C-alpha positions in Angstrom: -183.5 186.8 -43.2 -180.1 188.3 -42.8 -178.5 188.8 -39.2 -175.3 190.6 -38.3 -173.4 189.4 -35.4 -170.9 192.2 -33.8 -168.5 191.0 -31.3 -164.8 191.2 -31.1 -164.3 187.6 -29.6 -163.9 185.1 -32.4 -165.0 182.2 -30.2 -168.2 183.8 -29.0 -169.0 184.8 -32.6 -168.7 181.1 -33.6 -170.6 179.9 -30.9 -173.7 182.4 -31.6 -173.4 181.8 -35.3 -173.8 178.0 -34.6 -176.6 178.4 -32.4 -178.3 180.9 -34.7 -177.9 178.2 -37.6 -179.3 175.7 -35.8 -182.4 177.8 -35.2 -182.5 179.6 -38.3 -181.2 177.3 -41.0 -182.4 179.5 -43.9 -180.7 182.5 -42.4 -177.8 184.5 -44.2 -175.4 185.2 -41.1 -172.7 187.6 -41.3 -170.0 188.6 -38.6 -168.0 191.8 -37.9 -165.2 191.9 -35.3 -166.0 195.6 -34.4 -167.9 198.7 -34.6 -166.1 200.4 -37.7 -166.4 197.0 -39.6 -170.2 196.3 -38.5 -171.2 200.0 -39.9 -169.0 199.8 -43.3 -170.6 196.3 -44.0 -174.3 198.0 -43.0 -173.6 200.8 -45.4 -172.2 198.5 -48.3 -174.9 195.9 -47.9 -178.5 196.6 -47.6 -181.4 194.3 -46.4 -180.1 193.3 -42.8 -183.3 192.4 -40.6 -181.2 192.3 -37.2 -178.0 193.2 -35.7 -176.8 191.2 -32.6 -174.7 193.7 -30.7 -172.1 193.2 -28.0 -171.7 196.5 -25.8 -168.3 195.3 -24.7 -166.2 196.1 -27.9 -162.7 197.3 -28.0 -162.4 201.0 -28.4 -166.1 201.5 -27.3 -167.4 202.6 -24.1 -170.5 202.0 -22.4 -173.7 202.5 -25.1 -171.6 204.3 -27.7 -171.9 201.5 -29.8 -175.6 200.9 -29.6 -176.0 204.8 -30.2 -173.7 204.7 -33.3 -175.7 202.0 -34.9 -179.1 203.4 -33.9 -177.8 207.0 -35.4 -176.4 205.7 -38.6 -179.1 203.0 -39.1 -182.5 203.9 -37.2 -184.6 201.5 -39.0 -182.5 198.5 -38.2 -183.4 196.8 -34.7 -180.4 196.3 -32.5 -180.6 193.1 -29.9 -178.0 193.5 -27.3 -176.2 190.2 -26.5 -173.9 191.1 -23.7 -172.2 189.6 -20.7 -173.6 192.0 -18.7 -176.5 191.0 -16.4 -177.5 194.1 -14.5 -181.0 194.9 -14.8 -180.3 198.7 -14.7 -178.0 198.3 -17.8 -180.5 196.3 -19.6 -183.2 198.9 -19.1 -181.1 201.8 -20.1 -180.2 199.8 -23.2 -183.9 199.7 -23.9 -184.0 203.7 -23.4 -181.0 204.1 -25.7 -182.7 202.6 -28.5 -182.0 198.7 -28.2 -184.9 196.4 -29.5 -184.0 193.8 -26.8 -181.2 192.7 -24.3 -180.2 189.0 -24.0 -177.4 188.1 -21.4 -174.6 185.8 -23.1 -175.4 183.1 -20.6 -179.0 182.2 -21.9 -179.7 179.1 -23.6 -180.7 178.8 -27.3 -184.5 178.9 -26.9 -184.4 182.1 -24.8 -182.0 183.5 -27.7 -184.5 182.3 -30.2 -187.3 183.7 -28.2 -185.7 186.8 -28.2 -184.9 187.1 -31.8 -188.6 186.3 -32.7 -190.1 188.9 -30.4 -187.8 191.7 -31.9 -188.4 190.6 -35.4 -192.0 190.7 -34.3 -191.7 194.3 -33.5 -191.7 194.3 -29.9 -189.3 195.0 -27.1 -187.6 191.9 -25.2 -186.0 191.7 -21.6 -185.2 188.4 -20.2 -188.0 186.9 -17.9 -188.0 188.5 -14.5 -186.5 191.7 -15.8 -189.0 194.6 -15.3 -189.1 197.4 -17.4 -189.7 196.3 -20.9 -193.3 197.5 -21.0 -192.2 200.7 -19.7 -189.3 201.4 -21.9 -189.8 204.5 -24.1 -189.1 204.5 -27.6 -186.1 207.1 -28.8 -187.4 210.5 -28.8 -190.2 210.2 -26.5 -190.5 211.5 -23.1 -192.1 209.4 -20.2 -193.4 212.6 -19.0 -194.7 214.7 -21.9 -195.9 217.8 -19.5 -192.1 218.0 -18.4 -191.2 219.3 -22.1 -192.2 222.7 -21.5 -191.7 223.1 -18.0 -189.3 225.7 -16.8 -186.5 223.9 -14.7 -187.2 220.4 -16.0 -185.3 218.7 -18.8 -186.0 215.6 -20.8 -184.2 212.4 -20.0 -180.9 211.8 -21.5 -182.2 209.2 -23.7 -184.7 211.7 -25.2 -182.1 214.6 -25.6 -179.3 212.2 -27.3 -182.1 211.2 -29.7 -182.5 214.7 -30.9 -179.0 214.4 -32.2 -178.0 213.5 -36.0 -176.0 210.7 -37.1 -173.3 213.1 -37.7 -173.8 214.8 -34.3 -173.8 211.7 -32.6 -170.2 210.9 -34.0 -169.1 214.2 -32.9 -170.5 213.6 -29.3 -168.6 210.4 -29.0 -165.0 212.3 -30.2 -165.9 215.1 -27.5 -166.4 212.4 -25.2 -162.9 210.9 -26.1 -161.3 214.2 -25.5 -160.4 215.1 -29.0 -160.4 218.7 -30.0 -162.3 220.5 -32.8 -159.3 220.2 -35.5 -158.8 216.5 -34.3 -162.4 216.1 -35.2 -162.5 217.8 -38.5 -159.5 215.8 -39.4 -161.3 212.5 -38.8 -164.5 213.6 -40.2 -162.8 215.3 -43.1 -164.9 218.3 -42.7 -164.2 222.0 -42.0 -163.1 223.3 -38.8 -166.6 225.8 -39.0 -168.6 222.7 -39.6 -167.3 220.9 -36.3 -168.0 224.0 -34.3 -171.6 224.2 -35.9 -172.2 220.6 -35.0 -170.8 221.2 -31.4 -173.2 224.6 -30.9 -176.2 222.2 -32.0 -175.0 219.5 -29.6 -174.8 222.0 -26.6 -178.4 223.2 -27.7 -179.8 219.8 -28.2 -178.4 218.3 -24.7 -179.4 221.7 -23.0 -175.7 222.4 -21.6 -173.4 225.4 -22.2 -169.9 223.9 -22.2 -168.0 220.7 -23.8 -167.1 219.7 -19.7 -171.1 219.9 -19.5 -171.6 217.6 -22.3 -169.2 214.7 -21.0 -170.4 215.1 -17.4 -174.3 214.8 -18.8 -173.3 212.2 -20.8 -171.7 210.0 -18.1 -174.4 207.6 -17.8 -173.4 206.0 -21.3 -170.5 204.8 -19.6 -172.7 202.4 -17.5 -169.7 200.5 -16.0 -168.5 203.9 -14.3 -172.0 204.6 -13.1 -173.0 201.0 -12.0 -170.0 199.2 -11.2 -171.2 196.6 -13.9 
């Protein structure tokens, strides 16, 4: 079993790694101190079974890190291990593609249970947090009848799930206030390619402007929305 810990606090990575080695002595553990390093490692080396992700990474806002991993590595389960303990944030994480959520304050037994649950193909939320059974997988709407209903739109999680990996990257840059030329430079593509991505993002998110993109995706910044 290959596990990747993604956290920008060295002491916590060490503590989590120690707990995992005790629980899974045969596992191959890897660490990344940020999202870019994690993506580079996952791209270079295949065969990982699980990512344990902290949401509060430097340079990453809200669920952006989770969405990036889900977009670039859709078959790799992500277990969020976070200092946030707000049940609303936990449930939203599942809606945005996490396979489970564990607060950093849990004991080793709970962490082991969470990992076993996720590796077994099920969703995990801490005991007492309602919502795991009702969490929809990415790309599904909790109200199928709403798909073709005039005046009604799919939930944000479903609309974001329509985006391709490259469109997710463009979306994050738009949310950071970057212009098309800046996005094109960072992605090393032409301006016309970026314009095409932006047009598709507008269509898939069902909005008409870049400003609306930022407004519509505001719930991804759960700290602002919920005061977490």
